MMTF fields as JSON, N, C-alpha, C and O atoms, coordinates in Angstrom:
{
  "mmtfVersion": "1.0.0",
  "mmtfProducer": "UNKNOWN",
  "numBonds": 275,
  "numAtoms": 276,
  "numGroups": 69,
  "numChains": 1,
  "numModels": 1,
  "chainsPerModel": [1],
  "groupsPerChain": [69],
  "chainIdList": ["A"],
  "bondAtomList": [4, 2, 8, 6, 12, 10, 16, 14, 20, 18, 24, 22, 28, 26, 32, 30, 36, 34, 40, 38, 44, 42, 48, 46, 52, 50, 56, 54, 60, 58, 64, 62, 68, 66, 72, 70, 76, 74, 80, 78, 84, 82, 88, 86, 92, 90, 96, 94, 100, 98, 104, 102, 108, 106, 112, 110, 116, 114, 120, 118, 124, 122, 128, 126, 132, 130, 136, 134, 140, 138, 144, 142, 148, 146, 152, 150, 156, 154, 160, 158, 164, 162, 168, 166, 172, 170, 176, 174, 180, 178, 184, 182, 188, 186, 192, 190, 196, 194, 200, 198, 204, 202, 208, 206, 212, 210, 216, 214, 220, 218, 224, 222, 228, 226, 232, 230, 236, 234, 240, 238, 244, 242, 248, 246, 252, 250, 256, 254, 260, 258, 264, 262, 268, 266, 272, 270],
  "bondOrderList": [1, 1, 1, 1, 1, 1, 1, 1, 1, 1, 1, 1, 1, 1, 1, 1, 1, 1, 1, 1, 1, 1, 1, 1, 1, 1, 1, 1, 1, 1, 1, 1, 1, 1, 1, 1, 1, 1, 1, 1, 1, 1, 1, 1, 1, 1, 1, 1, 1, 1, 1, 1, 1, 1, 1, 1, 1, 1, 1, 1, 1, 1, 1, 1, 1, 1, 1, 1],
  "groupList": [{"groupName": "VAL", "atomNameList": ["N", "CA", "C", "O"], "elementList": ["N", "C", "C", "O"], "formalChargeList": [0, 0, 0, 0], "bondAtomList": [1, 0, 2, 1, 3, 2], "bondOrderList": [1, 1, 2], "singleLetterCode": "V", "chemCompType": "L-PEPTIDE LINKING"}, {"groupName": "GLN", "atomNameList": ["N", "CA", "C", "O"], "elementList": ["N", "C", "C", "O"], "formalChargeList": [0, 0, 0, 0], "bondAtomList": [1, 0, 2, 1, 3, 2], "bondOrderList": [1, 1, 2], "singleLetterCode": "Q", "chemCompType": "L-PEPTIDE LINKING"}, {"groupName": "ARG", "atomNameList": ["N", "CA", "C", "O"], "elementList": ["N", "C", "C", "O"], "formalChargeList": [0, 0, 0, 0], "bondAtomList": [1, 0, 2, 1, 3, 2], "bondOrderList": [1, 1, 2], "singleLetterCode": "R", "chemCompType": "L-PEPTIDE LINKING"}, {"groupName": "ILE", "atomNameList": ["N", "CA", "C", "O"], "elementList": ["N", "C", "C", "O"], "formalChargeList": [0, 0, 0, 0], "bondAtomList": [1, 0, 2, 1, 3, 2], "bondOrderList": [1, 1, 2], "singleLetterCode": "I", "chemCompType": "L-PEPTIDE LINKING"}, {"groupName": "LEU", "atomNameList": ["N", "CA", "C", "O"], "elementList": ["N", "C", "C", "O"], "formalChargeList": [0, 0, 0, 0], "bondAtomList": [1, 0, 2, 1, 3, 2], "bondOrderList": [1, 1, 2], "singleLetterCode": "L", "chemCompType": "L-PEPTIDE LINKING"}, {"groupName": "GLU", "atomNameList": ["N", "CA", "C", "O"], "elementList": ["N", "C", "C", "O"], "formalChargeList": [0, 0, 0, 0], "bondAtomList": [1, 0, 2, 1, 3, 2], "bondOrderList": [1, 1, 2], "singleLetterCode": "E", "chemCompType": "L-PEPTIDE LINKING"}, {"groupName": "ALA", "atomNameList": ["N", "CA", "C", "O"], "elementList": ["N", "C", "C", "O"], "formalChargeList": [0, 0, 0, 0], "bondAtomList": [1, 0, 2, 1, 3, 2], "bondOrderList": [1, 1, 2], "singleLetterCode": "A", "chemCompType": "L-PEPTIDE LINKING"}, {"groupName": "HIS", "atomNameList": ["N", "CA", "C", "O"], "elementList": ["N", "C", "C", "O"], "formalChargeList": [0, 0, 0, 0], "bondAtomList": [1, 0, 2, 1, 3, 2], "bondOrderList": [1, 1, 2], "singleLetterCode": "H", "chemCompType": "L-PEPTIDE LINKING"}, {"groupName": "GLY", "atomNameList": ["N", "CA", "C", "O"], "elementList": ["N", "C", "C", "O"], "formalChargeList": [0, 0, 0, 0], "bondAtomList": [1, 0, 2, 1, 3, 2], "bondOrderList": [1, 1, 2], "singleLetterCode": "G", "chemCompType": "PEPTIDE LINKING"}, {"groupName": "ASN", "atomNameList": ["N", "CA", "C", "O"], "elementList": ["N", "C", "C", "O"], "formalChargeList": [0, 0, 0, 0], "bondAtomList": [1, 0, 2, 1, 3, 2], "bondOrderList": [1, 1, 2], "singleLetterCode": "N", "chemCompType": "L-PEPTIDE LINKING"}, {"groupName": "TRP", "atomNameList": ["N", "CA", "C", "O"], "elementList": ["N", "C", "C", "O"], "formalChargeList": [0, 0, 0, 0], "bondAtomList": [1, 0, 2, 1, 3, 2], "bondOrderList": [1, 1, 2], "singleLetterCode": "W", "chemCompType": "L-PEPTIDE LINKING"}, {"groupName": "PRO", "atomNameList": ["N", "CA", "C", "O"], "elementList": ["N", "C", "C", "O"], "formalChargeList": [0, 0, 0, 0], "bondAtomList": [1, 0, 2, 1, 3, 2], "bondOrderList": [1, 1, 2], "singleLetterCode": "P", "chemCompType": "L-PEPTIDE LINKING"}, {"groupName": "THR", "atomNameList": ["N", "CA", "C", "O"], "elementList": ["N", "C", "C", "O"], "formalChargeList": [0, 0, 0, 0], "bondAtomList": [1, 0, 2, 1, 3, 2], "bondOrderList": [1, 1, 2], "singleLetterCode": "T", "chemCompType": "L-PEPTIDE LINKING"}, {"groupName": "ASP", "atomNameList": ["N", "CA", "C", "O"], "elementList": ["N", "C", "C", "O"], "formalChargeList": [0, 0, 0, 0], "bondAtomList": [1, 0, 2, 1, 3, 2], "bondOrderList": [1, 1, 2], "singleLetterCode": "D", "chemCompType": "L-PEPTIDE LINKING"}, {"groupName": "SER", "atomNameList": ["N", "CA", "C", "O"], "elementList": ["N", "C", "C", "O"], "formalChargeList": [0, 0, 0, 0], "bondAtomList": [1, 0, 2, 1, 3, 2], "bondOrderList": [1, 1, 2], "singleLetterCode": "S", "chemCompType": "L-PEPTIDE LINKING"}, {"groupName": "TYR", "atomNameList": ["N", "CA", "C", "O"], "elementList": ["N", "C", "C", "O"], "formalChargeList": [0, 0, 0, 0], "bondAtomList": [1, 0, 2, 1, 3, 2], "bondOrderList": [1, 1, 2], "singleLetterCode": "Y", "chemCompType": "L-PEPTIDE LINKING"}],
  "groupTypeList": [0, 1, 2, 3, 3, 2, 2, 4, 5, 6, 4, 7, 2, 6, 8, 2, 4, 9, 6, 10, 0, 4, 3, 6, 5, 11, 2, 4, 4, 8, 12, 4, 2, 6, 7, 3, 11, 6, 13, 4, 7, 1, 4, 3, 6, 7, 5, 0, 14, 8, 13, 15, 0, 2, 6, 13, 7, 13, 2, 3, 4, 1, 4, 3, 13, 6, 11, 5, 2],
  "groupIdList": [1, 2, 3, 4, 5, 6, 7, 8, 9, 10, 11, 12, 13, 14, 15, 16, 17, 18, 19, 20, 21, 22, 23, 24, 25, 26, 27, 28, 29, 30, 31, 32, 33, 34, 35, 36, 37, 38, 39, 40, 41, 42, 43, 44, 45, 46, 47, 48, 49, 50, 51, 52, 53, 54, 55, 56, 57, 58, 59, 60, 61, 62, 63, 64, 65, 66, 67, 68, 69],
  "secStructList": [7, 2, 2, 2, 2, 2, 2, 2, 2, 2, 2, 2, 2, 6, 6, 7, 7, 1, 7, 3, 3, 3, 3, 3, 7, 2, 2, 2, 2, 2, 2, 2, 2, 2, 2, 1, 7, 2, 2, 2, 2, 6, 6, 3, 3, 3, 3, 3, 3, 1, 7, 7, 6, 6, 7, 7, 2, 2, 2, 2, 2, 2, 2, 2, 2, 1, 7, 7, 7],
  "xCoordList": [-6.644, -5.23, -4.969, -4.27, -5.739, -5.536, -6.46, -6.226, -7.44, -8.646, -7.644, -7.279, -7.346, -6.302, -5.095, -4.683, -4.772, -3.473, -4.185, -3.847, -5.123, -5.813, -6.078, -6.019, -6.457, -7.139, -5.95, -6.153, -4.751, -3.651, -2.9, -2.473, -2.973, -2.383, -3.146, -2.478, -4.569, -4.918, -5.14, -5.534, -4.965, -4.766, -3.306, -3.109, -2.244, -0.908, -0.936, -0.284, -1.841, -2.163, -2.378, -1.926, -3.507, -4.236, -3.425, -3.567, -2.216, -1.132, -2.187, -2.61, -2.345, -3.115, -2.298, -2.635, -1.501, -0.32, 0.77, 1.15, 1.535, 3.027, 3.88, 4.992, 3.115, 3.729, 2.744, 1.885, 2.676, 1.564, 2.352, 3.369, 1.47, 2.374, 1.052, -0.128, 1.734, 1.048, 1.091, 2.068, -0.333, -0.509, -1.346, -2.465, -0.959, -1.467, -1.606, -0.942, -2.289, -2.28, -1.071, -1.044, -0.219, 1.11, 1.039, 1.984, 0.099, -0.204, -0.478, 0.277, -1.608, -2.005, -0.746, -0.585, 0.222, 1.304, 2.358, 3.057, 2.529, 3.409, 2.553, 3.39, 1.673, 0.906, 0.939, 1.211, 0.581, 0.962, 2.27, 2.346, 3.326, 4.532, 4.833, 5.594, 4.249, 4.879, 3.992, 4.282, 3.05, 2.391, 2.268, 1.629, 2.729, 2.766, 3.773, 4.949, 3.403, 4.285, 5.575, 5.38, 6.932, 7.781, 7.573, 8.118, 6.959, 6.629, 5.862, 6.176, 5.023, 4.111, 4.763, 4.724, 5.384, 6.43, 7.766, 8.187, 8.171, 9.251, 8.509, 9.162, 6.892, 6.175, 6.071, 5.842, 6.283, 5.836, 6.727, 7.922, 6.033, 6.809, 7.301, 8.414, 6.639, 6.741, 5.897, 4.811, 6.134, 5.301, 4.88, 5.781, 3.787, 3.197, 2.468, 1.335, 3.366, 2.421, 1.515, 2.108, 0.443, -0.431, -2.131, -2.478, -2.849, -4.262, -4.907, -5.042, -5.245, -5.696, -6.978, -7.395, -7.76, -9.11, -9.969, -10.546, -9.744, -10.784, -10.124, -10.723, -8.645, -8.038, -8.703, -9.552, -8.461, -9.176, -8.322, -7.21, -8.802, -8.092, -6.755, -5.744, -6.817, -5.465, -4.489, -3.398, -4.786, -3.909, -3.407, -2.263, -4.263, -4.017, -3.147, -2.198, -3.2, -2.138, -0.847, 0.202, -0.793, 0.364, 1.016, 2.221, 0.442, 1.02, 1.482, 2.351, 1.001, 1.164, 2.495, 3.374, 2.66, 3.397, 4.762, 5.717, 4.552, 5.905, 6.033, 5.281, 6.973, 7.441, 7.679, 8.141, 7.572, 8.153, 8.798, 8.058, 10.392, 10.904, 11.803, 12.429],
  "yCoordList": [-8.532, -8.265, -9.252, -8.982, -10.641, -11.461, -11.084, -11.534, -10.356, -9.871, -8.937, -9.09, -8.126, -7.505, -7.759, -7.25, -8.546, -9.443, -10.097, -9.817, -10.921, -11.553, -11.021, -11.671, -9.61, -8.646, -8.285, -8.237, -8.042, -7.356, -8.608, -8.462, -9.728, -10.863, -11.001, -11.131, -10.983, -11.243, -9.739, -9.889, -8.909, -7.755, -7.94, -7.52, -8.726, -8.552, -9.632, -9.551, -10.938, -12.006, -11.696, -12.159, -10.437, -9.8, -9.132, -8.739, -8.936, -7.871, -6.301, -5.496, -6.248, -4.513, -4.008, -2.975, -4.526, -4.007, -4.474, -5.628, -2.976, -3.388, -2.475, -2.774, -1.312, -0.902, -0.106, 0.436, 0.08, 0.638, 1.097, 0.653, 2.265, 2.911, 2.61, 2.959, 1.918, 1.548, 2.8, 3.539, 2.998, 4.02, 3.428, 3.039, 3.304, 2.681, 3.4, 4.424, 3.014, 3.54, 2.337, 1.133, 3.019, 2.428, 1.022, 0.255, 0.677, -0.588, -1.489, -2.425, -1.2, -1.941, -2.064, -3.104, -0.804, -0.889, -1.716, -2.048, -2.181, -3.137, -4.496, -5.279, -5.029, -5.901, -6.288, -7.438, -5.06, -5.712, -6.13, -6.915, -5.707, -5.546, -7.26, -8.036, -7.525, -9.073, -9.928, -11.124, -9.614, -10.729, -10.436, -11.193, -9.646, -9.183, -9.944, -9.65, -11.138, -11.824, -10.957, -9.851, -11.721, -11.175, -10.475, -9.429, -11.001, -10.761, -9.253, -8.379, -9.115, -7.775, -6.723, -5.508, -7.414, -6.454, -5.437, -4.317, -6.513, -5.354, -4.842, -4.355, -4.584, -3.845, -2.396, -1.454, -2.229, -1.304, 0.067, 0.238, 0.82, 2.248, 3.069, 3.584, 3.231, 3.706, 3.469, 2.986, 3.717, 3.591, 4.736, 5.551, 4.955, 6.424, 5.79, 5.32, 5.804, 5.539, 6.751, 7.775, 6.727, 7.511, 7.203, 6.791, 7.482, 7.758, 8.881, 10.069, 8.3, 9.21, 9.121, 9.639, 7.969, 7.685, 9.042, 9.129, 9.797, 11.234, 12.239, 13.279, 11.936, 12.722, 13.177, 12.386, 14.484, 14.784, 14.188, 13.697, 14.245, 13.718, 14.326, 13.697, 15.691, 16.377, 15.822, 15.451, 15.732, 15.151, 13.759, 13.492, 12.734, 11.564, 11.571, 10.797, 12.253, 12.553, 13.244, 12.804, 14.25, 14.796, 13.477, 13.313, 12.686, 11.649, 10.256, 9.461, 10.153, 9.386, 9.924, 9.11, 11.411, 11.775, 12.479, 13.024, 12.314, 12.44, 11.477, 11.325, 10.762, 9.726, 10.035, 11.176, 9.248, 9.666, 8.511, 7.556, 8.177, 7.209, 7.35, 6.384],
  "zCoordList": [6.981, 6.184, 4.998, 4.022, 5.252, 4.379, 3.322, 2.201, 3.485, 2.311, 1.522, 0.356, 2.238, 1.382, 0.481, -0.562, 1.125, 0.44, -0.947, -2.097, -0.603, -1.793, -2.864, -3.908, -2.837, -3.307, -4.282, -5.495, -3.758, -4.196, -5.354, -6.499, -4.539, -5.301, -6.631, -7.657, -6.701, -7.798, -8.845, -10.001, -8.519, -9.165, -9.989, -11.129, -9.086, -9.774, -10.712, -11.753, -10.359, -11.344, -12.746, -13.793, -12.348, -13.89, -14.577, -15.735, -13.6, -14.815, -14.369, -15.199, -13.249, -13.036, -11.875, -11.295, -11.604, -10.411, -10.704, -10.897, -10.74, -11.209, -10.098, -9.662, -9.748, -8.544, -7.776, -8.472, -6.548, -5.642, -4.461, -3.929, -4.172, -2.828, -1.383, -1.412, -0.317, 0.85, 1.545, 1.666, 2.093, 2.913, 3.937, 3.602, 5.153, 6.326, 7.765, 7.927, 8.653, 9.72, 10.462, 10.207, 11.337, 11.596, 12.295, 12.115, 12.993, 13.37, 12.193, 11.931, 11.446, 10.157, 9.081, 8.442, 8.915, 8.349, 8.414, 7.457, 9.953, 10.34, 10.241, 9.792, 10.363, 10.023, 8.665, 8.32, 7.616, 6.335, 5.909, 4.963, 6.487, 5.963, 6.596, 6.019, 7.565, 7.879, 7.103, 7.136, 6.461, 5.844, 4.153, 3.423, 3.829, 2.364, 1.716, 1.93, 0.742, 0.247, -0.647, -1.153, -0.72, -1.409, -2.8, -3.151, -3.309, -4.883, -4.89, -5.698, -4.075, -3.929, -3.239, -3.435, -2.378, -1.685, -2.368, -2.079, -3.448, -4.3, -5.042, -5.965, -5.219, -6.084, -5.557, -6.315, -3.965, -3.183, -3.753, -3.51, -4.41, -4.544, -3.479, -3.583, -2.542, -1.178, -0.154, -0.477, 1.238, 1.914, 2.874, 3.075, 3.467, 3.964, 5.124, 5.016, 6.544, 7.807, 8.293, 8.632, 8.341, 9.271, 8.747, 7.64, 9.698, 9.352, 8.402, 8.693, 7.302, 6.155, 5.499, 4.463, 6.749, 6.286, 5.427, 4.344, 6.333, 6.322, 5.431, 5.157, 4.851, 4.415, 3.093, 2.68, 2.207, 1.13, -0.217, -0.027, -1.36, -2.644, -2.776, -3.085, -2.503, -2.783, -1.869, -2.302, -0.639, 0.334, 0.144, 0.513, -0.47, -0.902, -1.942, -1.82, -2.972, -4.025, -3.565, -4.035, -2.721, -2.378, -1.643, -1.831, -0.963, -0.279, -1.441, -1.083, -2.395, -3.51, -4.251, -4.533, -4.596, -5.299, -4.621, -5.174, -3.596, -2.593, -1.739, -0.776, -2.013, -0.922, -0.16, -0.171, 1.282, 2.731, 2.819, 3.055, 2.666, 2.923, 4.414, 4.85]
}
């Protein structure tokens, strides 16, 4: 989780992250929520809870395009 957050922070500092979609398995999603700094958290466009590691490209695009709040 810390490695993911460090990467997101680096992207944000470099001006390459101004909005993002958080897609994660439910347990990981909860852990990320607890550790993401406020400045990165406010950039989350929407969150999707689920295990989509094996999902195809089209399914991932559907998740990104259709917020599940």
